[in-house]
Structures are given as C-alpha cells and as structure tokens.
PyMOL CGO cylinders between C-alpha atoms (Angstrom):
from pymol import cmd
from pymol.cgo import CYLINDER

trace = [
    CYLINDER, 149.96, 99.85, 187.38, 148.81, 96.65, 188.34, 0.3, 1, 1, 1, 1, 1, 1,
    CYLINDER, 148.81, 96.65, 188.34, 150.69, 93.09, 187.28, 0.3, 1, 1, 1, 1, 1, 1,
    CYLINDER, 150.69, 93.09, 187.28, 149.79, 91.43, 184.15, 0.3, 1, 1, 1, 1, 1, 1,
    CYLINDER, 149.79, 91.43, 184.15, 150.24, 87.35, 183.36, 0.3, 1, 1, 1, 1, 1, 1,
    CYLINDER, 150.24, 87.35, 183.36, 151.75, 86.62, 180.70, 0.3, 1, 1, 1, 1, 1, 1,
    CYLINDER, 151.75, 86.62, 180.70, 149.76, 83.75, 178.64, 0.3, 1, 1, 1, 1, 1, 1,
    CYLINDER, 149.76, 83.75, 178.64, 150.85, 81.15, 177.05, 0.3, 1, 1, 1, 1, 1, 1,
    CYLINDER, 150.85, 81.15, 177.05, 150.04, 82.58, 173.79, 0.3, 1, 1, 1, 1, 1, 1,
    CYLINDER, 150.04, 82.58, 173.79, 151.66, 85.46, 174.30, 0.3, 1, 1, 1, 1, 1, 1,
    CYLINDER, 151.66, 85.46, 174.30, 155.02, 83.27, 175.29, 0.3, 1, 1, 1, 1, 1, 1,
    CYLINDER, 155.02, 83.27, 175.29, 154.42, 81.01, 172.04, 0.3, 1, 1, 1, 1, 1, 1,
    CYLINDER, 154.42, 81.01, 172.04, 154.79, 84.43, 169.42, 0.3, 1, 1, 1, 1, 1, 1,
    CYLINDER, 154.79, 84.43, 169.42, 157.64, 85.56, 171.03, 0.3, 1, 1, 1, 1, 1, 1,
    CYLINDER, 157.64, 85.56, 171.03, 159.28, 82.16, 171.20, 0.3, 1, 1, 1, 1, 1, 1,
    CYLINDER, 159.28, 82.16, 171.20, 158.84, 81.99, 167.76, 0.3, 1, 1, 1, 1, 1, 1,
    CYLINDER, 158.84, 81.99, 167.76, 159.63, 85.39, 166.72, 0.3, 1, 1, 1, 1, 1, 1,
    CYLINDER, 159.63, 85.39, 166.72, 162.96, 85.05, 168.64, 0.3, 1, 1, 1, 1, 1, 1,
    CYLINDER, 162.96, 85.05, 168.64, 163.56, 81.88, 166.79, 0.3, 1, 1, 1, 1, 1, 1,
    CYLINDER, 163.56, 81.88, 166.79, 162.53, 83.07, 163.26, 0.3, 1, 1, 1, 1, 1, 1,
    CYLINDER, 162.53, 83.07, 163.26, 165.05, 85.84, 163.93, 0.3, 1, 1, 1, 1, 1, 1,
    CYLINDER, 165.05, 85.84, 163.93, 167.90, 83.05, 164.84, 0.3, 1, 1, 1, 1, 1, 1,
    CYLINDER, 167.90, 83.05, 164.84, 167.54, 80.96, 162.33, 0.3, 1, 1, 1, 1, 1, 1,
    CYLINDER, 167.54, 80.96, 162.33, 169.86, 82.64, 159.06, 0.3, 1, 1, 1, 1, 1, 1,
    CYLINDER, 169.86, 82.64, 159.06, 170.95, 79.79, 157.26, 0.3, 1, 1, 1, 1, 1, 1,
    CYLINDER, 170.95, 79.79, 157.26, 167.46, 77.60, 157.32, 0.3, 1, 1, 1, 1, 1, 1,
    CYLINDER, 167.46, 77.60, 157.32, 166.07, 81.27, 156.42, 0.3, 1, 1, 1, 1, 1, 1,
    CYLINDER, 166.07, 81.27, 156.42, 167.55, 80.83, 152.96, 0.3, 1, 1, 1, 1, 1, 1,
    CYLINDER, 167.55, 80.83, 152.96, 166.21, 77.30, 152.12, 0.3, 1, 1, 1, 1, 1, 1,
    CYLINDER, 166.21, 77.30, 152.12, 163.72, 77.18, 149.44, 0.3, 1, 1, 1, 1, 1, 1,
    CYLINDER, 163.72, 77.18, 149.44, 160.35, 77.36, 150.75, 0.3, 1, 1, 1, 1, 1, 1,
    CYLINDER, 160.35, 77.36, 150.75, 158.29, 77.09, 147.66, 0.3, 1, 1, 1, 1, 1, 1,
    CYLINDER, 158.29, 77.09, 147.66, 154.28, 76.58, 148.52, 0.3, 1, 1, 1, 1, 1, 1,
    CYLINDER, 154.28, 76.58, 148.52, 152.99, 73.24, 147.32, 0.3, 1, 1, 1, 1, 1, 1,
    CYLINDER, 152.99, 73.24, 147.32, 149.19, 73.17, 146.34, 0.3, 1, 1, 1, 1, 1, 1,
    CYLINDER, 149.19, 73.17, 146.34, 148.59, 70.12, 146.50, 0.3, 1, 1, 1, 1, 1, 1,
    CYLINDER, 148.59, 70.12, 146.50, 148.04, 70.37, 150.42, 0.3, 1, 1, 1, 1, 1, 1,
    CYLINDER, 148.04, 70.37, 150.42, 145.26, 73.48, 149.62, 0.3, 1, 1, 1, 1, 1, 1,
    CYLINDER, 145.26, 73.48, 149.62, 142.45, 70.66, 148.85, 0.3, 1, 1, 1, 1, 1, 1,
    CYLINDER, 142.45, 70.66, 148.85, 140.35, 70.74, 151.71, 0.3, 1, 1, 1, 1, 1, 1,
    CYLINDER, 140.35, 70.74, 151.71, 140.26, 67.91, 154.20, 0.3, 1, 1, 1, 1, 1, 1,
    CYLINDER, 140.26, 67.91, 154.20, 144.12, 66.82, 152.81, 0.3, 1, 1, 1, 1, 1, 1,
    CYLINDER, 144.12, 66.82, 152.81, 146.77, 66.06, 155.42, 0.3, 1, 1, 1, 1, 1, 1,
    CYLINDER, 146.77, 66.06, 155.42, 150.21, 66.50, 155.04, 0.3, 1, 1, 1, 1, 1, 1,
    CYLINDER, 150.21, 66.50, 155.04, 151.23, 63.47, 157.23, 0.3, 1, 1, 1, 1, 1, 1,
    CYLINDER, 151.23, 63.47, 157.23, 154.60, 62.84, 157.43, 0.3, 1, 1, 1, 1, 1, 1,
    CYLINDER, 154.60, 62.84, 157.43, 155.59, 63.31, 153.98, 0.3, 1, 1, 1, 1, 1, 1,
    CYLINDER, 155.59, 63.31, 153.98, 156.21, 66.75, 152.29, 0.3, 1, 1, 1, 1, 1, 1,
    CYLINDER, 156.21, 66.75, 152.29, 156.75, 67.06, 148.45, 0.3, 1, 1, 1, 1, 1, 1,
    CYLINDER, 156.75, 67.06, 148.45, 159.23, 69.85, 148.30, 0.3, 1, 1, 1, 1, 1, 1,
    CYLINDER, 159.23, 69.85, 148.30, 160.05, 72.02, 144.95, 0.3, 1, 1, 1, 1, 1, 1,
    CYLINDER, 160.05, 72.02, 144.95, 163.64, 72.14, 143.96, 0.3, 1, 1, 1, 1, 1, 1,
    CYLINDER, 163.64, 72.14, 143.96, 164.46, 75.63, 142.26, 0.3, 1, 1, 1, 1, 1, 1,
    CYLINDER, 164.46, 75.63, 142.26, 164.87, 75.72, 138.53, 0.3, 1, 1, 1, 1, 1, 1,
    CYLINDER, 164.87, 75.72, 138.53, 168.64, 75.02, 137.49, 0.3, 1, 1, 1, 1, 1, 1,
    CYLINDER, 168.64, 75.02, 137.49, 169.38, 77.22, 134.48, 0.3, 1, 1, 1, 1, 1, 1,
    CYLINDER, 169.38, 77.22, 134.48, 173.02, 77.62, 132.89, 0.3, 1, 1, 1, 1, 1, 1,
    CYLINDER, 173.02, 77.62, 132.89, 174.00, 81.22, 131.69, 0.3, 1, 1, 1, 1, 1, 1,
    CYLINDER, 174.00, 81.22, 131.69, 175.03, 81.55, 127.74, 0.3, 1, 1, 1, 1, 1, 1,
    CYLINDER, 175.03, 81.55, 127.74, 178.16, 83.81, 126.50, 0.3, 1, 1, 1, 1, 1, 1,
    CYLINDER, 178.16, 83.81, 126.50, 177.87, 85.21, 122.98, 0.3, 1, 1, 1, 1, 1, 1,
    CYLINDER, 177.87, 85.21, 122.98, 174.79, 86.46, 120.57, 0.3, 1, 1, 1, 1, 1, 1,
    CYLINDER, 174.79, 86.46, 120.57, 173.35, 82.53, 119.39, 0.3, 1, 1, 1, 1, 1, 1,
    CYLINDER, 173.35, 82.53, 119.39, 170.27, 81.72, 121.34, 0.3, 1, 1, 1, 1, 1, 1,
    CYLINDER, 170.27, 81.72, 121.34, 170.47, 78.69, 123.50, 0.3, 1, 1, 1, 1, 1, 1,
    CYLINDER, 170.47, 78.69, 123.50, 167.26, 77.98, 124.35, 0.3, 1, 1, 1, 1, 1, 1,
    CYLINDER, 167.26, 77.98, 124.35, 166.85, 75.68, 127.26, 0.3, 1, 1, 1, 1, 1, 1,
    CYLINDER, 166.85, 75.68, 127.26, 163.66, 73.31, 128.91, 0.3, 1, 1, 1, 1, 1, 1,
    CYLINDER, 163.66, 73.31, 128.91, 162.41, 73.99, 131.86, 0.3, 1, 1, 1, 1, 1, 1,
    CYLINDER, 162.41, 73.99, 131.86, 162.55, 70.65, 134.28, 0.3, 1, 1, 1, 1, 1, 1,
    CYLINDER, 162.55, 70.65, 134.28, 160.19, 71.51, 137.30, 0.3, 1, 1, 1, 1, 1, 1,
    CYLINDER, 160.19, 71.51, 137.30, 161.49, 68.68, 139.64, 0.3, 1, 1, 1, 1, 1, 1,
    CYLINDER, 161.49, 68.68, 139.64, 160.46, 67.91, 143.43, 0.3, 1, 1, 1, 1, 1, 1,
    CYLINDER, 160.46, 67.91, 143.43, 161.67, 65.87, 146.31, 0.3, 1, 1, 1, 1, 1, 1,
    CYLINDER, 161.67, 65.87, 146.31, 160.03, 63.83, 149.12, 0.3, 1, 1, 1, 1, 1, 1,
    CYLINDER, 160.03, 63.83, 149.12, 161.08, 65.21, 152.62, 0.3, 1, 1, 1, 1, 1, 1,
    CYLINDER, 161.08, 65.21, 152.62, 160.18, 62.75, 155.39, 0.3, 1, 1, 1, 1, 1, 1,
    CYLINDER, 160.18, 62.75, 155.39, 159.39, 64.54, 158.56, 0.3, 1, 1, 1, 1, 1, 1,
    CYLINDER, 159.39, 64.54, 158.56, 161.46, 62.28, 160.84, 0.3, 1, 1, 1, 1, 1, 1,
    CYLINDER, 161.46, 62.28, 160.84, 162.57, 64.76, 163.84, 0.3, 1, 1, 1, 1, 1, 1,
    CYLINDER, 162.57, 64.76, 163.84, 160.90, 67.06, 166.24, 0.3, 1, 1, 1, 1, 1, 1,
    CYLINDER, 160.90, 67.06, 166.24, 162.76, 69.49, 168.20, 0.3, 1, 1, 1, 1, 1, 1,
    CYLINDER, 162.76, 69.49, 168.20, 161.35, 71.71, 171.43, 0.3, 1, 1, 1, 1, 1, 1,
    CYLINDER, 161.35, 71.71, 171.43, 163.03, 72.94, 174.12, 0.3, 1, 1, 1, 1, 1, 1,
    CYLINDER, 163.03, 72.94, 174.12, 160.95, 72.13, 177.23, 0.3, 1, 1, 1, 1, 1, 1,
    CYLINDER, 160.95, 72.13, 177.23, 160.98, 74.94, 180.31, 0.3, 1, 1, 1, 1, 1, 1,
    CYLINDER, 160.98, 74.94, 180.31, 159.38, 74.99, 183.64, 0.3, 1, 1, 1, 1, 1, 1,
    CYLINDER, 159.38, 74.99, 183.64, 159.07, 78.84, 184.99, 0.3, 1, 1, 1, 1, 1, 1,
    CYLINDER, 159.07, 78.84, 184.99, 157.22, 79.72, 188.01, 0.3, 1, 1, 1, 1, 1, 1,
    CYLINDER, 157.22, 79.72, 188.01, 153.96, 82.05, 188.15, 0.3, 1, 1, 1, 1, 1, 1,
    CYLINDER, 153.96, 82.05, 188.15, 156.46, 84.54, 189.46, 0.3, 1, 1, 1, 1, 1, 1,
    CYLINDER, 156.46, 84.54, 189.46, 158.06, 84.63, 186.24, 0.3, 1, 1, 1, 1, 1, 1,
    CYLINDER, 158.06, 84.63, 186.24, 155.03, 85.32, 183.98, 0.3, 1, 1, 1, 1, 1, 1,
    CYLINDER, 155.03, 85.32, 183.98, 154.64, 88.37, 185.87, 0.3, 1, 1, 1, 1, 1, 1,
    CYLINDER, 154.64, 88.37, 185.87, 157.79, 90.08, 184.34, 0.3, 1, 1, 1, 1, 1, 1,
    CYLINDER, 157.79, 90.08, 184.34, 157.11, 92.22, 181.33, 0.3, 1, 1, 1, 1, 1, 1,
    CYLINDER, 157.11, 92.22, 181.33, 157.74, 89.99, 178.05, 0.3, 1, 1, 1, 1, 1, 1,
    CYLINDER, 157.74, 89.99, 178.05, 160.76, 91.75, 177.29, 0.3, 1, 1, 1, 1, 1, 1,
    CYLINDER, 160.76, 91.75, 177.29, 162.39, 90.57, 179.99, 0.3, 1, 1, 1, 1, 1, 1,
    CYLINDER, 162.39, 90.57, 179.99, 160.73, 87.23, 179.94, 0.3, 1, 1, 1, 1, 1, 1,
    CYLINDER, 160.73, 87.23, 179.94, 161.81, 86.85, 176.13, 0.3, 1, 1, 1, 1, 1, 1,
    CYLINDER, 161.81, 86.85, 176.13, 165.64, 87.99, 177.31, 0.3, 1, 1, 1, 1, 1, 1,
    CYLINDER, 165.64, 87.99, 177.31, 166.27, 85.98, 180.54, 0.3, 1, 1, 1, 1, 1, 1,
    CYLINDER, 166.27, 85.98, 180.54, 164.20, 82.80, 179.26, 0.3, 1, 1, 1, 1, 1, 1,
    CYLINDER, 164.20, 82.80, 179.26, 163.23, 82.80, 175.49, 0.3, 1, 1, 1, 1, 1, 1,
    CYLINDER, 163.23, 82.80, 175.49, 166.65, 84.01, 173.90, 0.3, 1, 1, 1, 1, 1, 1,
    CYLINDER, 166.65, 84.01, 173.90, 168.84, 81.70, 175.46, 0.3, 1, 1, 1, 1, 1, 1,
    CYLINDER, 168.84, 81.70, 175.46, 166.21, 78.58, 174.81, 0.3, 1, 1, 1, 1, 1, 1,
    CYLINDER, 166.21, 78.58, 174.81, 165.65, 79.77, 171.50, 0.3, 1, 1, 1, 1, 1, 1,
    CYLINDER, 165.65, 79.77, 171.50, 169.21, 80.03, 170.59, 0.3, 1, 1, 1, 1, 1, 1,
    CYLINDER, 169.21, 80.03, 170.59, 169.73, 76.64, 171.71, 0.3, 1, 1, 1, 1, 1, 1,
    CYLINDER, 169.73, 76.64, 171.71, 167.38, 75.18, 169.39, 0.3, 1, 1, 1, 1, 1, 1,
    CYLINDER, 167.38, 75.18, 169.39, 167.77, 77.53, 166.53, 0.3, 1, 1, 1, 1, 1, 1,
    CYLINDER, 167.77, 77.53, 166.53, 172.00, 76.03, 166.20, 0.3, 1, 1, 1, 1, 1, 1,
    CYLINDER, 172.00, 76.03, 166.20, 170.24, 72.86, 166.71, 0.3, 1, 1, 1, 1, 1, 1,
    CYLINDER, 170.24, 72.86, 166.71, 167.68, 72.95, 164.42, 0.3, 1, 1, 1, 1, 1, 1,
    CYLINDER, 167.68, 72.95, 164.42, 170.55, 74.62, 161.43, 0.3, 1, 1, 1, 1, 1, 1,
    CYLINDER, 170.55, 74.62, 161.43, 173.10, 71.88, 162.56, 0.3, 1, 1, 1, 1, 1, 1,
    CYLINDER, 173.10, 71.88, 162.56, 170.39, 69.36, 161.07, 0.3, 1, 1, 1, 1, 1, 1,
    CYLINDER, 170.39, 69.36, 161.07, 169.40, 71.77, 157.95, 0.3, 1, 1, 1, 1, 1, 1,
    CYLINDER, 169.40, 71.77, 157.95, 173.40, 71.80, 157.09, 0.3, 1, 1, 1, 1, 1, 1,
    CYLINDER, 173.40, 71.80, 157.09, 173.92, 68.40, 157.83, 0.3, 1, 1, 1, 1, 1, 1,
    CYLINDER, 173.92, 68.40, 157.83, 171.01, 66.95, 155.52, 0.3, 1, 1, 1, 1, 1, 1,
    CYLINDER, 171.01, 66.95, 155.52, 171.90, 69.26, 152.89, 0.3, 1, 1, 1, 1, 1, 1,
    CYLINDER, 171.90, 69.26, 152.89, 175.77, 67.66, 153.11, 0.3, 1, 1, 1, 1, 1, 1,
    CYLINDER, 175.77, 67.66, 153.11, 174.35, 64.11, 152.93, 0.3, 1, 1, 1, 1, 1, 1,
    CYLINDER, 174.35, 64.11, 152.93, 172.23, 64.80, 150.42, 0.3, 1, 1, 1, 1, 1, 1,
    CYLINDER, 172.23, 64.80, 150.42, 175.03, 66.43, 148.27, 0.3, 1, 1, 1, 1, 1, 1,
    CYLINDER, 175.03, 66.43, 148.27, 172.85, 69.90, 148.06, 0.3, 1, 1, 1, 1, 1, 1,
    CYLINDER, 172.85, 69.90, 148.06, 175.66, 72.18, 150.35, 0.3, 1, 1, 1, 1, 1, 1,
]
cmd.load_cgo(trace, "trace")
C-alpha cells in the first residue's frame, strides 16, 4: 500500500478531536447560542454576549411561590489566543493518523487543554462564579 501524506486539514481535525476530548471542565460550561450573531454580515468582534443560566429556588410545602424568570447575560471579551505551534517533517506526515496523533498531537493538545482549563477556572474564581 502506498504512503499517504497527512494533510493540514486531517491534522487539524484530529487535533481538535483530541483537544475536545481533553477539555473536561470547559465542556461543562454553559454555551447557549446567542442569535444576535445569526444576522447576515454580523461580525462578532472581540466581545461575546454570554447568556447566564436562569436561577430558581425550590419551594418546600404546598403553598405556591411563583418566581419571575429574569434572563441575564454578561459580556466576555476575547483577549487571549492560545495555541501550540509545532514543527514536523515530511517524514512525520507519512505516518498514519493514529501514530501521528499519539506521538505528536496527544502531548501537544494535553498541554493546551490544561492551559485553557486553568485560565477558565481562574477567570471563574476572579468573577466569583466558581
């Protein structure tokens, strides 16, 4: 069987798959869709509006205690870009994707995931949400 060369698209998709798998805390964060970005030509820019989950109180007893629903959001400024920049040879690109992922992408995405999660946790602590 002839060697196949890994493409940038294949490497990127695999890197994102591995990263997604490793982001345990970040995966638990609410990521509700804000339809204000659905307008054609709308540009997000460097600030996102993040909708906060509704907060309710459980009653005890048989007396009705109706609650208002107040939806709120906060602005999240995108101020940090993170990445793991790699050099690899054309010989590395002749490996099958599983080997490439195990040897190169897994360690790189593990470091990136840990760094992203640390930032997310620190941001939550600073804002009083953790």
